[in-house]
N, C-alpha and C positions, 0 to 999 in steps of 0.2 A: 554427566560422564566426562572424565578427564581425557583429553586427547594426548595420550602418552603411549609410546610403543611398549608392548608387553615385555620385551627384553630389558628395557630401561627400568621398568617397574620391578622386575625380579632380580636385577643386577645386584650382586654383593661383591664388594671390593675385597680382594685377598691381601692387599697391601695394608700393613699396619702403620700407625701414625709415627712410630719410631723409625727413623731412617738411619741406617748405619753409615757413619763416615769411614774413611779409609783407615784411620787409626784404630777404631773399635773393631773393624773387620780384620785387621792384621792381628790384633790380640786374640780374637776368636779362632782364627786360622792357626796361630801358633799353639793355642791350647789344644786344638784338635790334633795337630801334628805331634804334640808332646805325648798324647795318649796313643795315637796311631801313626807312627812315623812313615809307614809305607803308603799313605794316602796322597793321591794326586789331586788336581783341582776338581775332577768330577766327583770323587768320593767326598772331598771336603765340602763341596756345594751341597751334596745330598745330606751330609751330617748337619750343616747349618740349617737346612730346611727342617730336619727332624727336631732340632732344638728350638724351632719357631722363628728363626731369623730369615727374612726374605733377602735373597741374594741372587743376582744373575751369574750364571756360570762363566760368562765372558769377563765380567768384572772380577770375579774370584781368580780366574786365570791371569788376568792382567796384574792384579795386586801381588799374587804369588810370584810371578815372573819378575816384577820390579824389585821385590824384596829378596829374591833368591830363595824362596821357600819350597822349591820343587823337590821331588825325591831324587836321591842319588841313582843314576842309571846303573843297572846291573852289569856286572862284568860278564862279557861273553866268553864262552868256552873256546879256548884256543888249542887246537890240536897240534901237538908237537911230536917230533920223532925222537925215539930213544936211540941214540947213536951207539950205545954200548952193546945192543943186541943186533945180531946180523939180520938183515931183512931177507925173507924167503925169496921174494921176487928178484932182489939184487943178486943173491947167491946163485939162483938158477940162471940168471943172465950171464954170470961169470963162468958157468960150467961147474958149479959146486952144488951138491945136493944137501938138504937139511931135512931130517925127519921131524916128527912132532915133538920129540924129546930134546931137540936142539943138537943132535949129533950131526956133525958135518962129514960128508963123504967127498972123496977126491974126484970121482967121476959122476956126472949127473945120471948116467944110466944105471949105476949101482944102487941108487935109491929106488928105482922103479923095478928092478929085477927081483924075482923071488929067490928062495933058496933052491937053486937048481944044482943037482949033483952032476959034476963034470967027470 
């Protein structure tokens, strides 16, 4: 009987004999990003593994950061005001009423009064 731990006997290495240098890794990352430009380091790492290349996500992130291969950040929505239209709150604060069709009334109370016969 061989005195060998069972885990050692059944161990199978997942690493391949081919080790990727940084130059080859950059080529692979660039080819993936040419096909899929929105991929960041996580998706690129997953795609490398699907293709059969062993790569650590930290190494892929480091290489991508060093070469500037990250994705462009999305522009955030910036809410702006349209100064050409009168604001309802601003108009009410000034004492002017505006109905839903944009009609401006001189007195704020005339907007809220119904058709009353005098």
